[in-house]
C-alpha positions as CSV (number, residue, x, y, z in Angstrom):
1,M,-21.9,4.5,-17.6
2,G,-20.3,2.8,-20.6
3,K,-16.5,3.1,-20.9
4,C,-14.6,5.2,-18.5
5,V,-10.9,5.7,-17.9
6,Y,-9.7,6.2,-14.3
7,A,-6.4,7.2,-12.9
8,A,-5.0,6.8,-9.3
9,I,-2.0,8.7,-8.0
10,D,-0.6,7.2,-4.8
11,I,2.1,9.4,-3.1
12,G,3.7,7.2,-0.5
13,S,6.7,7.5,1.8
14,N,8.9,5.5,-0.5
15,A,7.5,5.8,-4.0
16,A,4.8,7.6,-6.0
17,R,2.6,5.6,-8.4
18,L,0.3,6.4,-11.3
19,L,-2.1,3.6,-12.2
20,I,-4.5,4.0,-15.2
21,K,-7.3,1.6,-15.8
22,S,-10.3,1.6,-18.1
23,V,-13.6,-0.1,-17.3
24,D,-16.5,-0.9,-19.6
25,D,-19.8,-1.5,-17.9
26,S,-21.1,-3.4,-21.0
27,Q,-18.6,-6.1,-20.2
28,E,-19.6,-6.6,-16.6
29,K,-17.1,-4.4,-14.8
30,C,-14.1,-5.6,-16.9
31,F,-11.2,-3.5,-15.7
32,K,-8.2,-3.3,-18.0
33,K,-4.9,-2.0,-16.8
34,E,-3.6,0.6,-19.2
35,M,-0.4,1.6,-17.4
36,L,1.4,1.6,-14.1
37,L,4.4,3.8,-13.4
38,R,6.3,3.8,-10.1
39,V,8.9,6.5,-9.2
40,P,11.0,6.1,-6.0
41,L,10.8,9.7,-4.7
42,R,11.5,8.5,-1.1
43,L,9.8,11.5,0.5
44,G,9.8,9.8,3.9
45,F,13.6,10.0,4.3
46,D,13.2,13.8,4.4
47,V,10.1,14.0,6.5
48,F,11.0,11.4,9.2
49,A,14.5,12.9,9.6
50,K,13.7,16.6,9.4
51,G,10.0,16.9,9.8
52,E,9.4,18.4,6.4
53,L,10.0,18.0,2.7
54,S,13.3,19.6,1.4
55,E,13.0,22.1,-1.4
56,K,14.7,19.5,-3.7
57,K,12.2,16.8,-2.9
58,A,9.3,19.2,-3.2
59,G,10.6,20.2,-6.6
60,K,10.9,16.6,-7.7
61,L,7.3,15.9,-6.6
62,K,6.0,18.9,-8.5
63,R,7.9,17.9,-11.7
64,L,6.5,14.3,-11.3
65,M,2.9,15.6,-11.0
66,K,3.4,17.6,-14.2
67,A,4.5,14.4,-15.9
68,F,1.6,12.4,-14.5
69,R,-0.7,15.2,-15.7
70,Q,0.6,14.8,-19.3
71,L,0.3,11.0,-19.1
72,M,-3.3,11.2,-18.0
73,K,-4.0,13.5,-21.0
74,I,-2.4,11.0,-23.4
75,Y,-4.5,8.1,-22.0
76,D,-7.7,10.3,-22.1
77,V,-8.4,9.9,-18.4
78,D,-11.9,10.8,-17.4
79,R,-11.6,10.8,-13.6
80,Y,-8.6,10.8,-11.3
81,R,-7.8,10.9,-7.6
82,A,-4.5,11.8,-6.1
83,C,-3.8,10.6,-2.5
84,A,-0.8,11.2,-0.2
85,T,-0.2,9.1,2.8
86,S,2.1,8.9,5.8
87,A,5.0,11.1,4.8
88,M,2.8,13.9,3.7
89,R,0.7,13.5,6.8
90,D,3.7,14.1,8.9
91,A,5.4,16.9,6.9
92,R,5.1,20.3,8.4
93,N,5.1,21.9,5.0
94,G,2.9,19.2,3.4
95,S,-0.2,21.5,2.9
96,E,2.0,24.3,1.5
97,V,3.7,21.9,-1.0
98,I,0.3,20.6,-2.1
99,R,-1.1,24.1,-2.6
100,E,1.9,24.9,-4.8
101,I,1.4,21.7,-6.8
102,K,-2.3,22.5,-7.4
103,K,-1.3,26.0,-8.6
104,S,1.4,24.9,-11.0
105,T,0.0,21.6,-12.3
106,G,-3.7,21.6,-11.7
107,I,-3.5,18.3,-9.8
108,A,-5.4,18.3,-6.5
109,I,-3.7,16.1,-3.9
110,E,-5.6,14.9,-0.8
111,I,-3.7,13.9,2.3
112,I,-5.7,10.9,3.6
113,D,-5.6,9.4,7.0
114,G,-4.5,5.9,7.9
115,E,-8.1,4.7,8.4
116,E,-9.2,5.8,4.9
117,E,-6.1,4.3,3.4
118,A,-6.8,1.0,5.1
119,R,-10.5,1.1,4.1
120,M,-9.8,1.6,0.4
121,V,-7.3,-1.2,0.1
122,Y,-9.3,-3.5,2.4
123,N,-12.4,-3.0,0.3
124,N,-10.4,-4.0,-2.8
125,H,-8.8,-7.0,-1.2
126,I,-12.0,-8.5,0.2
127,E,-13.7,-8.2,-3.1
128,C,-10.9,-10.2,-4.7
129,L,-10.5,-12.7,-1.9
130,E,-12.0,-16.1,-3.0
131,D,-12.1,-17.6,0.5
132,R,-14.0,-15.2,2.8
133,K,-14.4,-17.8,5.6
134,G,-12.3,-17.8,8.6
135,N,-10.2,-15.0,10.2
136,Y,-7.8,-12.8,8.3
137,L,-5.7,-9.8,9.4
138,Y,-5.2,-7.6,6.4
139,V,-1.8,-5.9,6.7
140,D,-0.6,-3.1,4.4
141,V,3.0,-2.2,5.1
142,G,4.1,1.2,3.7
143,G,7.1,3.4,4.1
144,G,5.6,5.5,6.9
145,S,2.8,3.4,8.4
146,T,1.2,0.0,8.7
147,E,-2.5,-0.4,8.3
148,V,-4.3,-3.4,9.8
149,N,-7.9,-4.7,9.4
150,L,-9.2,-7.8,11.1
151,L,-11.8,-9.7,9.0
152,T,-14.0,-12.4,10.5
153,E,-16.1,-14.4,7.9
154,G,-15.6,-11.5,5.5
155,E,-16.8,-8.8,7.9
156,L,-14.5,-6.0,9.2
157,V,-14.3,-6.2,13.0
158,Y,-11.2,-4.1,13.8
159,S,-9.2,-1.4,11.9
160,K,-6.2,0.6,13.0
161,S,-3.2,2.5,11.5
162,Y,0.3,2.4,13.2
163,N,3.2,4.7,12.6
164,I,5.5,1.9,11.9
165,G,6.8,1.7,8.3
166,T,9.9,0.7,6.4
167,V,11.3,4.2,5.7
168,R,10.4,5.3,9.3
169,I,12.4,2.3,10.7
170,L,15.4,3.1,8.5
171,S,15.2,6.7,9.6
172,D,15.1,5.6,13.3
173,A,11.8,7.5,13.6
174,V,9.5,4.9,15.1
175,E,8.3,6.3,18.5
176,S,9.2,4.5,21.7
177,G,6.5,2.0,22.6
178,A,5.0,1.8,19.1
179,W,5.9,-1.8,18.5
180,E,4.6,-2.9,21.9
181,K,1.4,-1.0,21.4
182,M,0.7,-2.6,18.0
183,E,1.6,-6.1,19.3
184,S,-0.5,-5.8,22.4
185,D,-3.5,-4.5,20.4
186,L,-3.3,-7.3,17.9
187,A,-2.8,-9.9,20.6
188,A,-5.9,-8.7,22.4
189,V,-8.3,-8.6,19.4
190,T,-7.2,-12.0,18.0
191,Q,-6.9,-13.8,21.3
192,P,-10.4,-15.3,21.2
193,M,-9.9,-16.6,17.7
194,Q,-8.6,-20.1,17.0
195,Q,-6.6,-19.3,13.8
196,V,-5.8,-16.0,12.1
197,N,-3.8,-15.7,8.9
198,I,-2.6,-12.6,7.1
199,I,-3.5,-10.9,3.8
200,G,-0.4,-8.9,2.8
201,S,-0.3,-5.7,0.8
202,G,2.5,-3.5,-0.5
203,G,5.4,-3.8,-3.0
204,N,7.7,-5.4,-0.4
205,I,5.5,-8.5,0.4
206,N,5.0,-9.0,-3.3
207,K,8.8,-9.0,-3.8
208,L,9.3,-11.3,-0.8
209,F,6.8,-13.7,-2.2
210,K,8.7,-13.8,-5.5
211,L,12.1,-14.3,-3.8
212,A,11.1,-17.1,-1.4
213,P,11.6,-20.7,-2.6
214,L,8.0,-22.0,-2.4
215,A,6.2,-25.3,-3.1
216,E,4.1,-25.2,-6.3
217,A,0.9,-25.4,-4.2
218,D,1.8,-22.2,-2.3
219,K,2.7,-20.4,-5.6
220,E,-0.6,-21.4,-7.1
221,M,-2.5,-20.2,-4.0
222,K,-0.4,-17.0,-3.8
223,R,0.5,-17.6,-0.2
224,L,3.8,-17.2,1.6
225,P,4.2,-19.5,4.6
226,V,5.5,-17.6,7.6
227,E,8.4,-20.0,8.1
228,S,9.5,-19.5,4.4
229,L,9.5,-15.7,5.1
230,R,11.5,-16.2,8.2
231,A,14.1,-18.2,6.3
232,L,14.3,-15.6,3.6
233,Y,14.6,-12.8,6.2
234,S,17.5,-14.6,7.9
235,R,19.3,-14.6,4.5
236,L,18.6,-11.0,3.6
237,Q,19.1,-9.3,7.0
238,P,22.9,-9.9,7.3
239,L,23.6,-8.6,3.8
240,S,24.5,-5.0,2.9
241,V,22.2,-3.1,0.6
242,A,24.7,-3.6,-2.2
243,E,24.9,-7.3,-1.5
244,R,21.1,-7.6,-1.6
245,M,21.0,-5.8,-4.9
246,D,23.6,-8.1,-6.4
247,T,22.4,-11.4,-4.9
248,Y,18.7,-10.9,-5.4
249,N,18.7,-8.5,-8.4
250,L,17.0,-5.7,-6.4
251,K,16.9,-2.0,-7.1
252,Q,18.4,0.1,-4.4
253,D,15.0,1.6,-3.3
254,R,13.8,-1.9,-2.7
255,A,16.9,-3.5,-1.3
256,D,17.0,-1.3,1.8
257,V,13.3,-1.3,2.7
258,I,12.6,-5.0,2.1
259,V,14.3,-6.1,5.4
260,P,12.3,-3.9,7.7
261,A,9.1,-4.9,5.8
262,A,9.8,-8.5,6.4
263,E,10.4,-7.7,10.1
264,I,7.0,-6.0,10.4
265,F,5.2,-8.9,8.8
266,L,7.1,-11.5,11.0
267,R,6.4,-9.6,14.2
268,I,2.7,-9.4,13.4
269,A,2.6,-13.0,12.3
270,D,4.3,-14.2,15.5
271,T,2.0,-12.0,17.6
272,I,-1.2,-13.5,16.1
273,G,0.2,-17.0,15.4
274,A,-0.3,-16.8,11.7
275,E,0.8,-19.7,9.5
276,F,0.9,-18.0,6.1
277,I,0.5,-14.7,4.3
278,S,-1.9,-14.5,1.4
279,V,-0.4,-12.2,-1.3
280,P,-3.1,-11.1,-3.8
281,V,-0.8,-8.3,-5.3
282,I,-3.2,-5.4,-4.9
283,G,-2.4,-2.0,-3.5
284,L,-3.7,1.4,-2.7
285,S,-3.8,2.5,-6.3
286,D,-6.2,-0.3,-7.2
287,G,-8.3,0.7,-4.1
288,I,-8.5,4.3,-5.2
289,I,-9.9,3.4,-8.6
290,D,-12.3,0.8,-7.2
291,D,-13.6,3.5,-4.8
292,M,-14.1,6.0,-7.6
293,Y,-15.9,3.4,-9.7
294,A,-18.2,2.3,-6.8
295,R,-19.1,6.0,-6.1
296,D,-19.9,6.6,-9.8
297,R,-22.1,3.5,-9.9
298,L,-23.9,4.7,-6.8
299,D,-24.5,8.1,-8.4
300,E,-25.7,6.5,-11.6
301,D,-28.1,4.2,-9.7
302,K,-29.6,7.3,-7.9
303,K,-30.1,9.1,-11.2
304,T,-31.8,6.1,-12.7
305,K,-34.2,5.8,-9.7
306,E,-35.1,9.5,-9.9
């Protein structure tokens, strides 16, 4: 394949991201991050409150896709994939907005379901996980949904997506019984296992890991003890958004969602009896690019065999 430049566009409920990476097969799959841009569009606040994207938010999304298109040209991107998740899945006018964006920008956006979203990030995580022994619950907390995957000795044994997310919580749009359903499901599938810990994904757990006072060993191992997260949550929760911004140097679009994110992780940790959360700092954008690369390699191998 030689050198190839990939781009991933991740349109989430809280933010949209453009990640560009180059890969050179002659250097044994050496990925190089060329750029990462995150823009807090906050689509979920429209969708979870009104059921659709407002004209203003749809216009901002279109302008952002035009900007992403130009950036991909500047970086000579060979292949890209644009994926939209929970907010666009729920938006009544989601398909209409996507058609208009394709017409005006040329960017084709796919609305992916929770299972595919979980699979792409899970595949990326397990590839980067040094210790594949034991039981891990991979948890990706987004603005609109939480994806969970249960791994036993590196093998996927359970996968599900729940409509519980940070923006959905702030919008008071989590359906009745959703928490109980998630907790009962997870308790049932992990009950036979002696110890299950969490692999965390998403911008909020990365920030919580950085904010928590940790022992050097935990920092080196990139893991956040559940009790350290609980202590941090107890300090963050009583503060207003403005106070969190001032005390912890957070942007507004992080300061409001970080508390419900901590709550989701803590409720899952308490349900399965987890002692720590591993934080490898990998997200959906990385998963999209890895998935494209894997498919390209498969196609290349088929051509070689023919």
